[in-house]
Structures are given as C-alpha cells and as structure tokens.
C-alpha positions as CSV (number, residue, x, y, z in Angstrom):
1,M,-14.7,77.4,52.1
2,T,-14.0,75.0,49.3
3,A,-16.0,72.1,48.4
4,S,-13.1,69.9,49.6
5,S,-13.3,71.2,53.2
6,P,-13.7,68.5,55.8
7,S,-16.8,70.3,57.3
8,L,-18.8,69.9,54.0
9,L,-18.0,66.4,53.4
10,P,-20.5,63.5,54.6
11,P,-19.5,62.4,58.2
12,A,-18.6,59.0,59.3
13,R,-20.7,57.5,61.9
14,G,-19.7,58.5,65.3
15,V,-18.6,55.0,66.3
16,V,-16.2,54.9,63.4
17,R,-14.7,58.3,64.4
18,A,-14.4,57.0,67.8
19,V,-12.6,53.8,67.0
20,P,-8.6,54.0,67.0
21,P,-7.0,52.6,64.0
22,Y,-5.6,49.2,64.0
23,V,-1.8,49.2,64.2
24,A,-0.1,46.4,62.3
25,G,3.2,45.0,63.2
26,R,6.1,46.8,61.3
27,R,7.1,45.3,58.1
28,A,10.7,44.6,57.3
29,S,12.6,47.2,55.3
30,T,15.6,45.4,54.4
31,A,16.6,41.7,53.4
32,T,18.4,41.7,56.8
33,T,15.6,42.8,59.0
34,A,14.3,40.2,61.3
35,A,10.4,40.9,61.0
36,L,9.2,39.3,64.4
37,A,6.2,41.7,64.9
38,S,3.4,40.2,63.4
39,N,3.4,36.7,64.3
40,E,3.5,35.5,60.7
41,S,5.0,32.1,60.0
42,H,8.7,32.5,59.4
43,Y,8.4,29.9,56.6
44,P,6.9,30.2,53.2
45,P,4.0,28.1,52.1
46,L,4.6,24.5,51.5
47,P,6.0,23.7,47.9
48,S,2.8,22.0,47.1
49,V,0.6,24.8,48.0
50,L,2.7,27.1,46.1
51,E,2.2,24.9,42.9
52,E,-1.6,25.0,43.5
53,V,-1.6,28.8,43.8
54,A,0.3,29.1,40.4
55,R,-2.2,26.8,38.9
56,A,-5.1,28.7,40.1
57,A,-3.5,32.0,39.1
58,A,-4.4,31.2,35.4
59,E,-8.3,31.8,36.3
60,L,-8.0,35.3,37.9
61,H,-10.7,36.5,35.5
62,R,-13.2,34.2,37.2
63,Y,-15.2,34.8,40.5
64,P,-14.4,32.6,43.3
65,D,-17.1,30.1,44.5
66,N,-19.1,32.5,46.7
67,G,-20.0,29.5,49.0
68,A,-16.6,28.0,49.0
69,L,-18.0,24.7,49.0
70,D,-14.9,22.6,48.3
71,L,-13.1,24.2,51.0
72,R,-16.0,23.9,53.5
73,E,-16.3,20.1,52.5
74,E,-12.6,19.5,53.0
75,L,-12.8,21.2,56.3
76,A,-15.7,19.2,57.6
77,T,-13.9,16.1,56.6
78,S,-10.6,17.0,58.3
79,L,-12.6,18.1,61.6
80,S,-14.6,15.2,61.8
81,V,-13.3,13.0,64.4
82,S,-16.1,10.5,65.2
83,A,-19.4,9.2,63.5
84,D,-21.1,12.4,64.6
85,E,-19.6,14.3,61.6
86,V,-19.2,17.9,61.1
87,V,-21.0,19.0,57.9
88,P,-20.2,21.8,55.6
89,G,-23.3,23.5,56.8
90,Q,-21.6,24.1,60.1
91,V,-18.5,25.6,58.4
92,V,-18.2,29.5,57.4
93,V,-15.0,30.8,55.6
94,G,-14.0,34.3,55.7
95,A,-11.1,36.7,55.1
96,G,-8.9,35.4,57.8
97,S,-10.2,34.8,61.4
98,T,-10.4,38.5,61.6
99,G,-13.1,38.5,58.9
100,V,-14.9,35.9,60.6
101,L,-14.8,37.2,63.7
102,Q,-16.2,40.5,62.3
103,Q,-19.1,38.4,60.8
104,I,-19.7,36.9,64.3
105,I,-20.0,40.4,65.8
106,T,-22.1,41.8,63.1
107,A,-24.4,38.7,63.3
108,H,-25.2,38.9,67.0
109,C,-24.7,42.4,68.3
110,D,-27.2,45.5,68.2
111,A,-26.0,48.8,69.4
112,G,-25.5,48.7,73.3
113,D,-24.9,44.9,73.4
114,E,-21.8,43.7,75.3
115,V,-18.9,41.6,74.1
116,V,-16.9,40.1,76.8
117,F,-13.1,39.2,76.3
118,A,-10.1,38.8,78.2
119,W,-7.4,41.8,78.3
120,R,-4.9,41.9,77.0
121,S,-5.8,39.7,74.2
122,F,-6.0,40.1,70.3
123,E,-5.8,43.9,69.7
124,L,-8.9,43.8,67.2
125,Y,-11.4,42.6,69.5
126,P,-12.3,45.8,71.0
127,L,-12.1,47.5,67.5
128,L,-14.6,45.1,66.1
129,V,-17.1,45.5,69.0
130,Q,-16.9,49.3,68.7
131,L,-17.6,49.5,65.0
132,A,-20.5,47.4,65.5
133,G,-21.9,49.9,67.9
134,A,-21.6,47.3,70.6
135,V,-19.8,47.7,74.1
136,P,-16.6,46.0,74.9
137,V,-16.2,44.5,78.4
138,P,-12.6,43.6,78.9
139,V,-11.7,41.5,81.7
140,P,-8.1,41.6,83.1
141,L,-5.9,38.6,82.7
142,D,-4.9,36.6,86.0
143,P,-1.3,37.2,87.4
144,F,0.1,34.6,85.3
145,D,-1.1,36.2,82.1
146,R,-3.9,33.7,81.5
147,H,-7.7,34.2,81.0
148,D,-9.2,34.7,84.3
149,L,-12.4,32.5,83.4
150,A,-14.1,33.1,86.9
151,A,-13.8,37.0,86.4
152,M,-15.3,36.5,82.8
153,S,-18.2,34.5,83.5
154,A,-19.1,37.1,86.3
155,A,-18.8,39.7,83.6
156,V,-21.6,38.2,81.7
157,T,-24.7,40.2,82.0
158,D,-28.4,40.3,80.4
159,R,-26.7,42.6,77.6
160,T,-23.8,40.1,76.8
161,R,-24.1,38.6,73.4
162,V,-20.8,37.2,72.8
163,V,-17.6,36.1,74.8
164,L,-14.3,35.8,72.9
165,V,-11.9,33.3,74.3
166,C,-8.5,33.5,72.6
167,N,-6.9,30.1,73.1
168,P,-4.0,30.1,73.0
169,N,-3.9,33.8,73.8
170,N,-2.3,36.4,71.8
171,P,0.0,38.2,72.8
172,T,0.7,36.1,76.0
173,G,0.8,32.7,74.4
174,T,-1.0,31.2,77.3
175,A,-3.4,28.4,76.9
176,L,-6.4,26.9,78.7
177,S,-7.0,23.2,79.3
178,P,-10.1,21.4,78.2
179,A,-11.2,20.8,81.7
180,E,-11.2,24.7,82.2
181,L,-13.1,25.4,79.1
182,E,-15.7,22.9,79.9
183,A,-16.3,24.4,83.3
184,F,-16.5,27.8,81.9
185,L,-19.2,26.9,79.2
186,A,-21.1,25.2,81.8
187,A,-21.3,28.7,83.8
188,V,-22.3,30.7,80.7
189,P,-26.0,31.3,79.8
190,P,-26.9,29.0,76.7
191,H,-28.0,32.1,74.8
192,V,-24.6,33.7,74.7
193,L,-22.1,32.8,71.9
194,V,-18.8,31.7,73.1
195,V,-16.2,32.0,70.5
196,L,-13.1,29.9,70.9
197,D,-10.7,31.8,68.8
198,E,-8.0,29.1,67.8
199,A,-5.7,31.0,65.4
200,Y,-2.8,29.4,67.1
201,L,-4.0,25.9,67.7
202,E,-1.4,24.1,65.5
203,Y,1.4,25.2,67.5
204,S,0.1,24.0,70.7
205,S,2.2,21.2,72.3
206,A,-1.0,19.6,73.6
207,G,-2.1,18.9,69.9
208,P,-5.6,19.6,68.7
209,T,-8.0,20.8,71.4
210,D,-11.4,19.2,71.8
211,A,-13.1,22.1,70.6
212,I,-15.5,20.3,68.3
213,G,-16.3,18.1,71.1
214,L,-17.2,21.0,73.2
215,L,-19.5,22.4,70.3
216,R,-21.3,19.3,70.3
217,R,-21.9,19.4,73.8
218,H,-22.5,23.1,74.0
219,P,-24.3,24.4,71.0
220,N,-23.5,28.0,71.8
221,V,-19.8,27.4,71.0
222,C,-18.3,28.8,67.9
223,V,-14.8,27.6,67.0
224,V,-12.6,30.1,64.8
225,R,-9.3,29.2,63.1
226,T,-7.1,30.5,60.3
227,F,-4.8,29.6,57.6
228,S,-2.7,32.8,58.3
229,K,-0.3,31.3,61.1
230,A,0.9,27.8,61.0
231,H,-0.2,27.3,57.2
232,G,1.8,30.2,56.1
233,L,-1.3,31.8,54.1
234,A,-1.5,35.2,55.9
235,G,-1.3,37.1,52.5
236,L,-4.1,35.2,51.1
237,R,-6.7,36.0,54.0
238,V,-8.5,32.9,54.7
239,G,-10.1,31.6,58.0
240,Y,-13.1,29.6,59.1
241,A,-15.6,29.2,61.8
242,V,-17.4,25.9,62.9
243,A,-20.7,26.4,64.7
244,A,-24.2,24.9,65.1
245,E,-25.9,25.3,61.6
246,P,-28.3,28.1,62.5
247,V,-25.1,30.2,63.8
248,A,-23.3,29.2,60.7
249,D,-26.0,30.4,58.6
250,A,-26.2,33.8,60.2
251,L,-22.5,34.4,59.8
252,R,-22.6,33.5,56.0
253,R,-25.5,36.1,55.7
254,A,-23.3,38.7,57.7
255,G,-20.4,38.2,55.3
256,M,-19.6,40.1,52.0
257,P,-19.8,38.1,48.9
258,F,-16.8,36.8,47.4
259,T,-14.6,37.6,50.2
260,V,-12.1,34.6,50.2
261,S,-10.4,34.5,46.7
262,A,-10.3,31.4,44.5
263,L,-6.3,31.4,45.2
264,A,-7.0,31.6,48.8
265,Q,-9.6,28.7,48.7
266,R,-7.4,26.4,46.6
267,A,-4.3,27.1,48.6
268,A,-6.1,26.2,51.7
269,I,-7.3,22.8,50.3
270,A,-3.8,22.2,49.3
271,S,-2.4,22.9,52.7
272,L,-4.8,20.8,54.2
273,A,-3.5,17.9,52.2
274,A,0.1,18.5,53.1
275,R,-0.6,17.8,56.8
276,D,2.5,15.8,57.3
277,E,4.9,18.7,55.8
278,L,3.0,21.0,58.0
279,Q,3.5,19.2,61.2
280,E,7.5,19.2,60.3
281,R,7.4,22.9,60.3
282,V,5.3,23.2,63.3
283,A,7.8,20.8,65.1
284,L,10.8,23.1,64.4
285,V,8.7,26.1,65.9
286,R,7.9,23.9,69.1
287,S,11.7,23.1,69.5
288,E,13.0,26.7,69.1
289,R,10.3,27.9,71.5
290,A,11.5,25.5,74.3
291,R,15.0,26.5,73.6
292,V,14.2,30.2,73.4
293,L,12.1,30.2,76.6
294,A,14.7,28.4,78.6
295,A,17.4,31.1,77.4
296,L,15.2,34.0,78.3
297,R,14.2,32.8,81.8
298,A,18.1,31.9,82.2
299,L,18.6,35.7,81.5
300,G,16.1,36.6,84.2
301,F,13.1,37.5,82.2
302,T,9.5,36.6,83.2
303,A,8.3,34.8,80.2
304,P,5.1,32.4,80.5
305,D,4.9,29.0,78.8
306,S,3.9,29.7,75.4
307,E,1.7,27.4,73.0
308,T,2.0,29.8,69.9
309,N,4.9,30.8,67.5
310,F,5.9,33.7,69.7
311,V,7.1,34.4,73.1
312,W,5.9,37.1,75.7
313,L,8.1,39.1,78.0
314,R,6.2,40.9,80.9
315,L,8.2,44.3,81.0
316,G,7.1,47.6,82.3
317,D,7.1,50.7,80.0
318,T,10.4,51.8,80.4
319,G,12.0,48.3,80.2
320,R,9.8,47.5,77.1
321,E,10.8,50.7,75.4
322,R,14.5,49.8,76.2
323,A,14.2,46.3,74.7
324,L,12.5,47.5,71.7
325,G,15.3,50.1,71.2
326,L,18.1,47.5,71.5
327,L,16.2,45.1,69.1
328,A,15.9,47.7,66.6
329,E,19.4,48.5,66.8
330,A,19.9,44.8,65.9
331,D,17.7,45.3,62.9
332,I,15.1,43.3,64.8
333,L,11.2,44.1,64.6
334,A,9.2,43.1,67.8
335,R,5.9,44.4,69.0
336,G,5.4,46.2,72.3
337,F,2.2,46.8,74.1
338,A,1.9,49.8,76.3
339,G,1.6,49.0,79.9
340,D,2.1,45.3,79.4
341,G,5.0,44.0,77.6
342,L,6.9,42.7,74.5
343,R,5.8,40.0,72.2
344,I,8.5,38.3,69.8
345,T,7.7,36.1,67.0
346,L,9.8,32.9,66.8
347,A,12.0,32.4,63.7
348,D,14.8,30.2,62.6
349,P,17.5,29.2,64.9
350,A,20.1,31.9,63.8
351,T,17.4,34.7,64.1
352,N,16.4,33.4,67.4
353,D,20.1,33.6,68.5
354,R,20.3,37.4,67.3
355,V,17.2,38.2,69.4
356,L,18.8,36.3,72.7
357,A,22.2,38.1,72.0
358,T,20.5,41.3,72.0
359,L,18.2,40.7,75.1
360,A,21.4,39.4,77.0
361,R,22.7,43.0,76.5
362,F,19.6,44.3,77.9
363,A,19.7,41.9,80.8
364,A,23.3,43.0,81.5
365,E,22.8,46.7,81.3
366,P,21.8,48.5,84.6
367,A,18.0,49.3,84.3
368,P,16.0,52.1,86.0
369,A,14.0,51.0,89.0
370,G,10.9,49.5,87.9
371,A,12.1,48.9,84.2
372,R,11.5,45.3,84.2
C-alpha cells in the first residue's frame, strides 16, 4: 500500500463525506449556446459598474476592507425607508447570498439542531445544513408550488434554530404576500431565526417587499439579498444580510476574513448608484416573463406565476427529460429537477423565442402516459 492510498490519508468528517456535491447549472460551450440553467442575469453589468471595476483593478495588490464599511453604509442608506433607519451595524456582507447563508447556519446551528425550509427550494439549503452537522427539515410545497406556511410552522420543534423562506422561491418562481409572511412570523417562536431569502426580489412585479418593516416588528427576522441576479454581478460574489445588531454581529464573527473582494465591494456600490438603469433592465425581464408565460400556457404547460427571472414548468420525469433533450438539440441549456420539473432562465426576446419554438415541438409530439 503506497503513501497515496486513500486509506492512509486523513479522513474528512462524516457529515462532509455524506453531503452530495452541489451541481451547478451547465455552462455555455459555444457562442450560440443559450445558457439558461443558472438564473444568471442575461445582461452584463451596467457600464458605470464596469468602469468602476476597471478603476478598482489597479489596486488588486491591496487587501479589501474586511468590514466592507463603505458598502454597508451605502446599503443601510438605500434600505432605510423611514426615520427608523437601518444602521451599518445591522448589515452583513458575504460571498453572495450563499456565503451569507452559510454564515447564518454556522452562527446558529450546533450538531443535531434543525433547520426548516420548503421543498423544493434552493438546492444549497440542505447541503449547508448538513455541512454544519444540523438536521434538514424539508416541508413540501403546496399543490400550487408555493410555500405551505402552515405546514412549515407546524414543523418547528424545540430543536429548530432557523427557518429558511425563499421569497420569491427558487426554482418555482412563486412569491408570498406581506400578509402571509406577517401571519407566519406571528406563529414562529421568537427564539427561532426566520431568514427571508430575497435573492430575486428586484424582479418582483409587486416591487420591494416590506422585509425591513417585518424585521422592525419581528427582531428574529434576517433578510438576505444578493448582487448576483438583477445586478448582474454573479462572478464577483457579493451578497448581504440585514438583521438585528446582535444577530448581525454573530454573522460577521462566523464569516471568513476578506471574503468580499475590493472589486466586488466597489462594483456593488456603483450598482446601487445606478438604480434607474437597473430598473430599465428589470422592466425588460418582467415584460418578457409575461409574454413567455402566456405562450407556455397557450401550449398547454402548467406554469405558475413567476416573480423571478425564470419560469417553472411542472413536468414528470419522462416529460422533463424529453424537454431537456429537445432544448439541448436546439443548443439551449435549462435546469431539470428530478421528480419535480424544469426551470428556464429568461433571456432576450430572440432567445426566448428559440425556447418557445422548441417547447412547441415538445407540446406537438405525442407523449407517453404520465410524461407531463
């Protein structure tokens, strides 16, 4: 047996060995490939943001501000909607919303603690929970692909430390109303942290939620958002949380130093300053979303209302694989979820037309029983 034999190497923790690897959406292999599997913004960063990144690149030999104070101050200012201001101490930044979510789980969960979340929802929820040695408690979505909040509150036990609410939900695109969230928070014990994961907030046709207001009324709320989606900064990895100051302090302690690069911090600040331009791009996505959903329903697909930059098709396994195969033949990448359905990111009108033409073929072909 050689020194490189796996049996002679230091073993990883059991929970690490047991966690399946996260499977990211497939990347485009050619210039003609429509990469619609990862919910990225179809549009590049705003020109003013790219200019700021180019200026910041000259200082790559310097460490970033570990506290990201400038960005936290800008976020606190942009989030304050009344005289009861959000302060920088309530804001935490991390490597995308995923990094912030890992800080949340690390800060609040010991081995054996429970984390409740809807399922199907963001793929990384159960993985992050398992890596902490905690216990995932998935609660099935309701028949309309929405969070079943009554079932989620009923799933809270003495071992529950965190509840994750993805709103709007990934991958189904469905959203909860402020009244639904308010009632849910009233039913959750105040010692349980309720995380409102609002990664797709900007795409909501209803506009910004009252998440900060919910936080003021319910100090056990933690709001998580990202610059990876509507802001188009997925490659720079910057997200943030807003919480009561003691909770925010714990999250910062649970994070790795220098996680958010100087480029990411300055790009995020520049993107916050370009709010009007960002809204123009978001309006394009909303317009295409309405058009694509109407066309899909006309073809006979079951597609719930979406408040995100993607659409969700409820398909059985056979139908899902058949649709993915047809899309692949058309050089279109989408994301399938075993046992549940198909998620397709929205793009420009021409690319969306390619998707619709391909799915029209799917709808026109005879399907085996139970395929849809």
